[in-house]
C-alpha positions as CSV (number, residue, x, y, z in Angstrom):
1,M,-41.5,-5.7,-53.4
2,N,-42.8,-8.1,-50.8
3,K,-41.0,-11.3,-49.7
4,K,-44.2,-13.1,-48.8
5,F,-45.3,-13.1,-52.5
6,M,-42.0,-14.5,-53.7
7,L,-42.1,-17.1,-51.0
8,L,-45.5,-18.2,-52.3
9,A,-44.0,-18.6,-55.8
10,I,-41.0,-20.5,-54.3
11,K,-43.3,-22.8,-52.3
12,E,-45.4,-23.5,-55.4
13,A,-42.3,-24.3,-57.4
14,G,-41.1,-26.6,-54.7
15,K,-44.1,-28.8,-55.3
16,N,-42.4,-29.9,-58.5
17,L,-39.5,-31.3,-56.5
18,K,-41.9,-34.1,-55.4
19,R,-44.5,-34.3,-58.2
20,M,-42.3,-33.7,-61.2
21,D,-45.1,-32.0,-63.3
22,G,-42.4,-29.6,-64.5
23,G,-39.3,-27.8,-63.5
24,P,-38.6,-25.8,-60.4
25,F,-40.4,-22.7,-61.5
26,G,-43.2,-20.8,-59.7
27,A,-45.1,-17.5,-60.1
28,C,-47.4,-15.4,-58.1
29,I,-49.6,-12.6,-59.4
30,V,-50.7,-9.9,-57.0
31,K,-52.8,-6.7,-57.3
32,G,-52.0,-4.3,-54.4
33,D,-51.7,-6.6,-51.4
34,R,-54.1,-9.2,-52.8
35,V,-52.9,-12.5,-54.2
36,I,-54.7,-13.2,-57.4
37,A,-53.0,-16.4,-58.6
38,V,-50.2,-18.7,-57.7
39,A,-49.0,-21.4,-60.2
40,R,-46.1,-23.6,-61.1
41,N,-44.6,-25.0,-64.2
42,S,-46.5,-28.1,-65.5
43,V,-45.0,-28.7,-69.0
44,L,-44.4,-32.4,-68.2
45,K,-48.2,-32.8,-68.3
46,N,-47.7,-32.6,-72.1
47,D,-48.1,-28.9,-72.8
48,A,-44.9,-27.0,-73.5
49,T,-46.7,-23.7,-72.9
50,C,-47.5,-24.4,-69.3
51,H,-44.8,-22.4,-67.8
52,A,-45.5,-21.0,-64.3
53,E,-46.1,-17.5,-65.5
54,I,-48.5,-18.6,-68.3
55,N,-50.4,-20.8,-65.8
56,A,-50.6,-17.9,-63.3
57,I,-51.8,-15.5,-66.1
58,R,-54.6,-18.0,-67.1
59,L,-55.7,-18.3,-63.4
60,A,-55.6,-14.6,-62.8
61,S,-57.5,-13.8,-66.0
62,R,-60.2,-16.4,-65.1
63,K,-60.5,-15.0,-61.6
64,L,-60.6,-11.4,-62.6
65,K,-62.7,-12.2,-65.8
66,T,-60.4,-10.1,-68.0
67,F,-57.3,-10.4,-70.1
68,D,-56.2,-7.0,-68.9
69,L,-54.1,-7.5,-65.8
70,S,-53.1,-3.8,-65.5
71,G,-52.2,-2.9,-61.9
72,C,-50.8,-6.4,-61.3
73,V,-47.3,-7.5,-60.5
74,I,-45.9,-11.0,-61.2
75,Y,-43.3,-12.6,-58.9
76,S,-41.4,-15.3,-60.8
77,T,-38.7,-17.5,-59.3
78,T,-36.8,-17.3,-62.6
79,E,-36.6,-14.6,-65.3
80,P,-39.5,-15.2,-67.7
81,C,-38.6,-16.7,-71.0
82,P,-39.5,-14.9,-74.2
83,M,-42.9,-16.6,-74.4
84,C,-43.8,-15.6,-70.9
85,F,-42.4,-12.1,-71.2
86,S,-44.6,-11.6,-74.2
87,A,-47.7,-13.0,-72.4
88,I,-46.9,-10.7,-69.4
89,H,-46.6,-7.7,-71.8
90,W,-49.9,-8.6,-73.6
91,A,-51.7,-9.1,-70.3
92,R,-50.5,-5.6,-69.4
93,I,-49.0,-6.7,-66.1
94,D,-47.1,-3.7,-64.7
95,K,-44.0,-5.3,-63.2
96,I,-42.0,-8.5,-63.2
97,I,-40.0,-9.3,-60.0
98,Y,-37.8,-12.3,-60.5
99,G,-35.1,-14.3,-58.7
100,T,-32.8,-16.2,-61.0
101,T,-31.9,-15.6,-64.6
102,T,-32.6,-17.6,-67.7
103,R,-28.8,-18.1,-67.9
104,D,-29.0,-19.8,-64.4
105,A,-31.7,-22.2,-65.8
106,K,-29.7,-22.9,-68.9
107,R,-26.7,-23.8,-66.7
108,I,-28.6,-26.6,-65.0
109,G,-29.7,-28.0,-68.4
110,F,-33.0,-26.3,-69.3
111,N,-33.4,-25.4,-73.0
112,E,-33.5,-21.6,-72.6
113,L,-33.1,-19.0,-75.2
114,E,-30.6,-16.5,-74.1
115,I,-32.7,-13.4,-74.7
116,T,-33.0,-11.4,-71.5
117,D,-36.2,-9.7,-70.5
118,S,-34.4,-6.3,-70.6
119,R,-33.5,-7.0,-74.2
120,L,-37.1,-8.0,-75.1
121,K,-38.3,-4.9,-73.3
122,S,-36.0,-2.7,-75.3
123,L,-36.8,-4.4,-78.6
124,G,-40.5,-4.3,-78.1
125,K,-40.6,-0.9,-76.3
126,S,-42.6,-2.6,-73.5
127,K,-43.6,-0.6,-70.5
128,V,-43.2,-3.6,-68.1
129,K,-40.9,-2.7,-65.2
130,L,-38.2,-5.3,-64.4
131,V,-36.8,-6.1,-60.9
132,P,-34.1,-8.8,-61.2
133,A,-32.4,-10.8,-58.5
134,F,-35.1,-10.5,-55.8
135,M,-34.5,-13.2,-53.3
136,R,-32.0,-14.7,-55.7
137,R,-30.3,-17.0,-53.1
138,E,-33.7,-18.6,-52.2
139,C,-34.6,-19.1,-55.8
140,L,-31.2,-20.6,-56.6
141,G,-32.0,-23.0,-53.8
142,L,-34.8,-24.5,-55.9
143,F,-32.3,-25.2,-58.7
144,R,-29.8,-26.8,-56.2
145,K,-32.5,-29.1,-54.8
146,F,-33.8,-29.9,-58.3
147,N,-30.3,-30.7,-59.5
148,E,-29.9,-33.2,-56.7
149,L,-33.0,-35.2,-57.7
150,P,-32.4,-38.6,-59.3
151,N,-35.6,-38.5,-61.4
152,K,-35.3,-34.9,-62.7
153,K,-36.2,-34.0,-66.3
154,V,-34.8,-31.0,-68.0
155,Y,-36.4,-29.9,-71.2
Protein backbone atom coordinates (compact mmCIF):
# COMPACT_ATOMS: atom_id res chain seq x y z
CA MET A 1 0.00 0.00 0.00
CA ASN A 2 1.24 3.41 -0.90
CA LYS A 3 -0.16 6.65 0.49
CA LYS A 4 0.83 8.64 -2.60
CA PHE A 5 -1.62 6.65 -4.75
CA MET A 6 -4.52 7.17 -2.35
CA LEU A 7 -3.60 10.85 -2.15
CA LEU A 8 -3.97 11.03 -5.96
CA ALA A 9 -7.46 9.54 -5.66
CA ILE A 10 -8.35 11.96 -2.84
CA LYS A 11 -7.06 14.94 -4.80
CA GLU A 12 -9.06 13.89 -7.87
CA ALA A 13 -12.21 13.39 -5.78
CA GLY A 14 -11.67 16.83 -4.28
CA LYS A 15 -12.13 18.40 -7.72
CA ASN A 16 -15.83 17.60 -7.41
CA LEU A 17 -16.04 19.83 -4.34
CA LYS A 18 -15.68 22.72 -6.81
CA ARG A 19 -17.02 21.42 -10.12
CA MET A 20 -19.88 19.24 -8.87
CA ASP A 21 -19.64 16.77 -11.76
CA GLY A 22 -20.40 14.06 -9.20
CA GLY A 23 -19.88 13.07 -5.61
CA PRO A 24 -16.65 13.14 -3.58
CA PHE A 25 -15.29 9.87 -4.97
CA GLY A 26 -11.93 9.23 -6.62
CA ALA A 27 -9.90 6.27 -7.85
CA CYS A 28 -6.33 5.58 -8.93
CA ILE A 29 -5.17 2.47 -10.80
CA VAL A 30 -1.52 1.49 -10.54
CA LYS A 31 0.64 -1.29 -11.89
CA GLY A 32 3.74 -1.75 -9.79
CA ASP A 33 4.85 1.80 -9.02
CA ARG A 34 3.38 3.23 -12.22
CA VAL A 35 0.17 5.26 -12.19
CA ILE A 36 -2.02 4.05 -15.04
CA ALA A 37 -5.20 6.10 -14.48
CA VAL A 38 -6.72 8.58 -12.06
CA ALA A 39 -10.41 9.47 -12.24
CA ARG A 40 -13.31 10.90 -10.27
CA ASN A 41 -17.04 10.37 -10.19
CA SER A 42 -18.85 12.21 -13.00
CA VAL A 43 -22.42 10.88 -12.82
CA LEU A 44 -23.89 14.38 -12.80
CA LYS A 45 -22.78 14.69 -16.42
CA ASN A 46 -25.82 12.48 -17.11
CA ASP A 47 -24.37 8.97 -16.94
CA ALA A 48 -25.15 6.94 -13.82
CA THR A 49 -22.35 4.48 -14.62
CA CYS A 50 -19.60 7.10 -14.40
CA HIS A 51 -18.39 6.20 -10.94
CA ALA A 52 -14.72 6.95 -10.23
CA GLU A 53 -13.71 3.28 -10.46
CA ILE A 54 -15.50 2.75 -13.80
CA ASN A 55 -13.96 5.92 -15.22
CA ALA A 56 -10.51 4.79 -14.03
CA ILE A 57 -10.97 1.32 -15.55
CA ARG A 58 -11.99 2.87 -18.88
CA LEU A 59 -8.91 5.12 -18.88
CA ALA A 60 -6.56 2.30 -17.85
CA SER A 61 -7.97 -0.07 -20.47
CA ARG A 62 -7.52 2.57 -23.19
CA LYS A 63 -4.00 3.33 -22.03
CA LEU A 64 -2.94 -0.32 -21.80
CA LYS A 65 -5.05 -1.31 -24.84
CA THR A 66 -6.60 -4.27 -23.03
CA PHE A 67 -9.57 -5.12 -20.84
CA ASP A 68 -7.30 -7.34 -18.74
CA LEU A 69 -5.87 -5.26 -15.93
CA SER A 70 -4.18 -8.19 -14.16
CA GLY A 71 -1.31 -7.00 -12.02
CA CYS A 72 -3.06 -3.71 -11.27
CA VAL A 73 -4.29 -2.33 -7.95
CA ILE A 74 -7.11 0.17 -7.59
CA TYR A 75 -7.12 2.75 -4.80
CA SER A 76 -10.62 4.05 -4.16
CA THR A 77 -11.63 6.73 -1.68
CA THR A 78 -14.78 4.71 -0.90
CA GLU A 79 -15.58 1.01 -0.98
CA PRO A 80 -16.69 0.24 -4.54
CA CYS A 81 -20.41 -0.27 -5.08
CA PRO A 82 -21.64 -3.60 -6.51
CA MET A 83 -21.39 -2.27 -10.09
CA CYS A 84 -17.82 -1.12 -9.57
CA PHE A 85 -16.78 -4.25 -7.69
CA SER A 86 -18.10 -6.34 -10.58
CA ALA A 87 -16.22 -4.23 -13.14
CA ILE A 88 -13.03 -4.54 -11.06
CA HIS A 89 -13.53 -8.31 -10.91
CA TRP A 90 -14.16 -8.57 -14.67
CA ALA A 91 -11.14 -6.36 -15.41
CA ARG A 92 -9.10 -8.82 -13.33
CA ILE A 93 -7.66 -6.12 -11.08
CA ASP A 94 -5.73 -7.86 -8.30
CA LYS A 95 -6.55 -5.69 -5.31
CA ILE A 96 -8.92 -2.97 -4.07
CA ILE A 97 -7.58 -0.59 -1.44
CA TYR A 98 -10.28 1.74 -0.13
CA GLY A 99 -10.84 4.35 2.57
CA THR A 100 -14.48 4.77 3.58
CA THR A 101 -17.33 2.27 3.38
CA THR A 102 -20.54 2.26 1.37
CA ARG A 103 -22.31 2.62 4.72
CA ASP A 104 -20.40 5.90 5.27
CA ALA A 105 -21.60 7.15 1.86
CA LYS A 106 -25.17 6.11 2.64
CA ARG A 107 -24.99 8.03 5.95
CA ILE A 108 -24.45 11.31 4.11
CA GLY A 109 -27.32 10.63 1.73
CA PHE A 110 -25.98 8.65 -1.24
CA ASN A 111 -28.26 5.93 -2.62
CA GLU A 112 -25.98 3.02 -1.78
CA LEU A 113 -26.86 -0.66 -1.77
CA GLU A 114 -25.67 -2.10 1.50
CA ILE A 115 -23.83 -5.02 -0.03
CA THR A 116 -20.21 -5.00 1.04
CA ASP A 117 -17.32 -5.92 -1.21
CA SER A 118 -16.43 -8.77 1.13
CA ARG A 119 -19.96 -10.17 0.67
CA LEU A 120 -19.76 -9.80 -3.13
CA LYS A 121 -16.32 -11.43 -3.11
CA SER A 122 -17.70 -14.36 -1.15
CA LEU A 123 -20.86 -14.76 -3.23
CA GLY A 124 -18.97 -14.57 -6.52
CA LYS A 125 -15.88 -16.45 -5.37
CA SER A 126 -13.81 -13.53 -6.64
CA LYS A 127 -10.03 -13.54 -6.25
CA VAL A 128 -9.86 -9.76 -5.79
CA LYS A 129 -8.01 -8.91 -2.56
CA LEU A 130 -9.60 -6.29 -0.32
CA VAL A 131 -7.82 -3.77 1.91
CA PRO A 132 -10.40 -1.66 3.78
CA ALA A 133 -10.00 1.52 5.84
CA PHE A 134 -6.74 2.68 4.23
CA MET A 135 -6.33 6.38 5.00
CA ARG A 136 -9.91 6.33 6.26
CA ARG A 137 -9.65 9.62 8.14
CA GLU A 138 -8.48 11.48 5.03
CA CYS A 139 -11.23 9.92 2.92
CA LEU A 140 -13.86 10.80 5.52
CA GLY A 141 -12.58 14.37 5.20
CA LEU A 142 -13.93 14.40 1.63
CA PHE A 143 -17.39 13.52 2.95
CA ARG A 144 -17.18 16.19 5.63
CA LYS A 145 -16.22 18.89 3.09
CA PHE A 146 -18.88 17.68 0.64
CA ASN A 147 -21.54 17.73 3.36
CA GLU A 148 -20.74 21.38 4.08
CA LEU A 149 -21.40 22.48 0.49
CA PRO A 150 -24.60 24.46 -0.08
CA ASN A 151 -24.94 23.22 -3.70
CA LYS A 152 -24.23 19.51 -3.13
CA LYS A 153 -26.27 16.85 -4.90
CA VAL A 154 -26.61 13.34 -3.55
CA TYR A 155 -27.95 10.66 -5.81
